[in-house]
Backbone as a chain_set.jsonl record, in Angstrom:
{"seq": "MSHFWTLMNDEFGAEYAATLARDHVLGSLGGRTVNEALEQGEPPRAVWDALCDDMDVPAERRLGRNTRVARGAQGGQLGGKP", "coords": {"N": [[67.477, 28.498, 124.47], [69.795, 28.618, 125.97], [71.149, 26.374, 125.077], [71.753, 27.18, 122.487], [73.704, 29.181, 122.987], [75.639, 27.611, 124.187], [76.384, 26.005, 122.025], [77.407, 28.029, 120.34], [79.594, 29.015, 121.897], [81.129, 26.679, 122.182], [81.827, 26.111, 119.541], [83.012, 28.477, 118.5], [84.391, 29.723, 120.545], [84.138, 31.672, 123.512], [84.673, 34.481, 123.431], [84.942, 35.143, 120.655], [82.486, 34.197, 119.784], [80.696, 35.996, 120.959], [81.435, 38.311, 119.589], [80.812, 37.577, 116.922], [78.031, 37.252, 117.204], [77.244, 39.852, 117.706], [78.219, 41.326, 115.491], [78.228, 39.928, 112.992], [76.53, 39.771, 109.986], [73.682, 38.197, 108.821], [72.746, 37.274, 105.806], [70.804, 35.497, 104.905], [68.881, 35.734, 106.8], [67.578, 38.107, 106.467], [69.456, 40.18, 106.541], [70.145, 40.706, 109.152], [71.917, 40.824, 112.3], [73.143, 38.119, 114.385], [72.34, 38.589, 117.068], [70.292, 40.516, 116.644], [68.447, 39.018, 115.121], [67.724, 37.006, 116.962], [66.644, 38.588, 119.049], [64.435, 39.581, 117.734], [62.772, 37.459, 117.607], [63.396, 35.26, 116.006], [63.741, 31.772, 115.595], [66.132, 30.097, 117.643], [67.384, 27.806, 116.521], [67.135, 28.225, 113.748], [68.695, 30.506, 113.465], [71.178, 29.536, 114.31], [71.63, 27.563, 112.322], [71.768, 29.2, 110.033], [74.03, 30.746, 110.648], [75.974, 28.743, 110.826], [75.983, 27.889, 108.159], [76.965, 30.223, 106.906], [79.492, 30.395, 108.08], [80.72, 28.104, 107.324], [80.619, 25.776, 108.962], [81.204, 22.431, 109.549], [78.912, 19.692, 109.016], [79.13, 17.647, 110.929], [79.803, 18.97, 113.243], [77.74, 20.597, 113.939], [75.825, 19.927, 115.806], [76.961, 20.171, 118.222], [79.45, 19.539, 120.78], [80.468, 16.236, 121.604], [81.318, 15.54, 124.079], [80.248, 15.951, 126.57], [78.831, 14.748, 129.614], [75.753, 13.336, 130.172], [73.247, 14.497, 132.449], [72.74, 12.487, 135.235], [73.833, 10.293, 134.05], [76.485, 7.832, 134.14], [79.018, 9.195, 136.014], [77.954, 11.694, 135.727], [76.184, 14.54, 137.116], [74.174, 13.883, 139.647], [71.749, 14.603, 141.836], [73.183, 14.245, 144.707], [73.959, 11.542, 144.6], [76.739, 9.334, 144.192]], "CA": [[68.408, 29.57, 124.206], [71.087, 28.292, 126.584], [71.82, 25.423, 124.18], [72.291, 27.99, 121.394], [74.948, 29.816, 123.423], [76.612, 26.535, 124.381], [76.889, 25.69, 120.682], [78.229, 29.165, 119.903], [80.845, 29.045, 122.657], [81.903, 25.483, 121.857], [82.333, 26.173, 118.161], [83.787, 29.676, 118.177], [85.028, 30.309, 121.723], [83.221, 32.654, 124.099], [84.942, 35.853, 122.991], [84.611, 35.292, 119.238], [81.039, 33.98, 119.66], [80.046, 37.268, 121.296], [81.713, 39.221, 118.476], [79.988, 37.134, 115.799], [76.621, 37.538, 117.504], [77.046, 41.304, 117.644], [78.663, 41.974, 114.258], [78.072, 39.172, 111.746], [75.227, 39.964, 109.354], [73.196, 36.984, 108.162], [71.933, 37.616, 104.644], [69.655, 34.589, 104.793], [67.878, 36.131, 107.799], [67.156, 39.487, 106.226], [70.486, 41.17, 106.81], [70.22, 40.986, 110.597], [72.955, 40.125, 113.048], [72.656, 37.029, 115.228], [71.603, 39.179, 118.193], [69.046, 41.13, 116.153], [67.522, 37.956, 114.73], [67.203, 36.386, 118.184], [65.802, 39.575, 119.744], [63.206, 39.768, 116.968], [61.969, 36.245, 117.69], [63.809, 34.174, 115.105], [64.086, 30.587, 116.4], [67.576, 29.896, 117.775], [67.856, 26.778, 115.578], [67.252, 28.857, 112.426], [69.847, 31.414, 113.529], [72.365, 28.673, 114.362], [71.819, 26.969, 110.998], [72.2, 30.257, 109.115], [75.405, 31.091, 110.993], [76.813, 27.606, 110.422], [76.119, 27.964, 106.699], [77.845, 31.356, 106.601], [80.848, 30.182, 108.612], [81.178, 26.796, 106.835], [80.766, 24.791, 110.035], [80.858, 21.113, 109.012], [77.704, 19.062, 109.557], [79.421, 16.833, 112.117], [79.99, 19.833, 114.419], [76.583, 21.487, 114.117], [75.008, 19.511, 116.945], [77.724, 20.416, 119.435], [80.459, 18.573, 121.206], [79.979, 14.966, 122.114], [82.149, 15.221, 125.231], [79.542, 16.179, 127.828], [78.14, 13.614, 130.222], [74.37, 13.697, 130.465], [72.863, 14.447, 133.86], [72.225, 11.182, 135.649], [74.637, 9.229, 133.469], [77.689, 7.5, 134.905], [79.939, 10.319, 136.084], [77.21, 12.947, 135.669], [75.815, 15.105, 138.408], [72.821, 13.473, 140.013], [71.437, 15.009, 143.191], [73.703, 13.602, 145.895], [74.466, 10.181, 144.396], [78.087, 9.333, 143.627]], "C": [[69.773, 29.244, 124.809], [71.862, 27.297, 125.725], [72.444, 26.164, 122.996], [73.638, 28.583, 121.795], [76.022, 28.791, 123.738], [77.225, 26.147, 123.044], [77.814, 26.786, 120.175], [79.592, 29.142, 120.586], [81.726, 27.849, 122.345], [82.555, 25.597, 120.485], [83.312, 27.321, 117.955], [84.605, 30.232, 119.343], [84.172, 31.466, 122.208], [83.431, 34.067, 123.563], [84.541, 36.069, 121.531], [83.118, 35.096, 119.011], [80.281, 35.273, 119.933], [80.241, 38.284, 120.172], [80.873, 38.858, 117.256], [78.524, 37.515, 116.007], [76.307, 39.025, 117.34], [77.238, 41.863, 116.228], [78.367, 41.244, 112.954], [76.651, 39.299, 111.208], [74.866, 38.705, 108.566], [72.253, 37.366, 107.026], [70.68, 36.768, 104.534], [68.561, 34.89, 105.813], [67.566, 37.616, 107.69], [68.182, 40.545, 106.56], [70.574, 41.579, 108.268], [71.43, 40.281, 111.198], [72.308, 38.98, 113.823], [71.809, 37.594, 116.371], [70.273, 39.784, 117.754], [68.009, 40.066, 115.81], [66.901, 37.297, 115.958], [66.256, 37.325, 118.924], [64.462, 39.776, 119.046], [62.413, 38.474, 116.828], [62.31, 35.137, 116.725], [64.184, 32.968, 115.971], [65.603, 30.39, 116.458], [68.132, 28.864, 116.799], [68.052, 27.379, 114.186], [68.456, 29.79, 112.373], [71.134, 30.603, 113.515], [72.65, 28.077, 112.982], [72.324, 28.001, 109.994], [73.658, 30.646, 109.382], [76.36, 29.976, 110.581], [77.028, 27.599, 108.918], [77.11, 29.065, 106.312], [79.296, 31.081, 106.976], [81.428, 28.824, 108.198], [81.488, 25.804, 107.956], [80.339, 23.44, 109.473], [79.657, 20.495, 109.735], [77.98, 18.296, 110.844], [79.65, 17.674, 113.376], [78.773, 20.702, 114.713], [75.685, 21.115, 115.29], [75.74, 19.677, 118.267], [78.714, 19.315, 119.727], [79.811, 17.342, 121.78], [80.699, 14.577, 123.401], [81.431, 15.406, 126.561], [78.865, 14.901, 128.304], [76.751, 14.079, 130.6], [74.101, 13.607, 131.967], [72.276, 13.078, 134.16], [73.001, 10.018, 135.054], [75.832, 8.956, 134.361], [78.659, 8.667, 134.862], [79.245, 11.673, 136.016], [76.867, 13.431, 137.063], [74.366, 14.748, 138.706], [72.638, 13.713, 141.497], [71.934, 14.13, 144.334], [74.212, 12.186, 145.71], [75.855, 10.251, 143.786], [78.114, 8.878, 142.19]], "O": [[70.801, 29.564, 124.213], [73.089, 27.364, 125.65], [73.538, 25.816, 122.553], [74.604, 28.502, 121.037], [77.208, 29.077, 123.571], [78.44, 25.978, 122.937], [78.885, 26.501, 119.639], [80.625, 29.238, 119.923], [82.945, 27.988, 122.251], [83.712, 25.215, 120.306], [84.339, 27.146, 117.298], [85.429, 31.124, 119.143], [83.55, 32.163, 121.406], [82.463, 34.77, 123.274], [83.882, 37.056, 121.204], [82.535, 35.749, 118.146], [79.333, 35.606, 119.22], [79.321, 39.031, 119.84], [80.286, 39.736, 116.624], [77.868, 38.033, 115.103], [75.224, 39.393, 116.887], [76.511, 42.764, 115.811], [78.265, 41.883, 111.906], [75.686, 38.971, 111.899], [75.65, 38.218, 107.751], [71.102, 37.736, 107.26], [69.625, 37.251, 104.123], [67.449, 34.371, 105.711], [67.322, 38.292, 108.69], [67.823, 41.69, 106.836], [71.029, 42.679, 108.581], [71.905, 39.274, 110.673], [71.084, 38.885, 113.906], [70.694, 37.131, 116.611], [69.25, 39.591, 118.411], [66.837, 40.194, 116.164], [65.695, 37.056, 115.994], [65.19, 36.907, 119.375], [63.466, 40.103, 119.692], [61.485, 38.397, 116.022], [61.572, 34.156, 116.635], [64.875, 33.127, 116.977], [66.283, 30.503, 115.438], [69.244, 29.032, 116.298], [69.037, 27.071, 113.516], [69.154, 29.858, 111.361], [72.075, 30.938, 112.796], [73.794, 28.089, 112.528], [73.211, 27.706, 109.192], [74.428, 30.851, 108.444], [77.436, 30.243, 110.046], [78.136, 27.333, 108.45], [77.991, 28.847, 105.48], [80.216, 31.489, 106.267], [82.499, 28.437, 108.664], [82.486, 25.085, 107.907], [79.223, 23.311, 108.97], [79.428, 20.752, 110.917], [77.151, 18.296, 111.754], [79.687, 17.123, 114.476], [78.797, 21.477, 115.67], [74.863, 21.926, 115.717], [75.193, 19.357, 119.322], [78.799, 18.309, 119.023], [78.733, 17.405, 122.371], [80.693, 13.405, 123.777], [81.981, 15.038, 127.598], [78.393, 14.088, 127.508], [76.59, 15.098, 131.27], [74.655, 12.754, 132.662], [71.423, 12.579, 133.428], [72.848, 8.88, 135.498], [76.156, 9.757, 135.238], [79.078, 9.084, 133.782], [79.887, 12.701, 136.228], [77.221, 12.802, 138.061], [73.447, 15.268, 138.073], [73.306, 13.087, 142.32], [71.161, 13.34, 144.875], [74.859, 11.665, 146.618], [76.13, 11.121, 142.96], [79.181, 8.824, 141.579]]}, "num_chains": 1, "name": "protein.A"}
């Protein structure tokens, strides 16, 4: 679920992501909002894909930003090691 919200915030910005989640109705998910679909157990990936389709998010941006450094990678945060 945290990855879902990271994708939302990265793509739409935190404020607009919250508005979309609350107000945008997804026809492909039975006319539910993002929040309703998630609360009713719809898999986050299915909700994300439906929202991306509705909002015309290009395929190259649907997996998130490529700018984060993985934990443990060079420059990442690894328990006490520089």
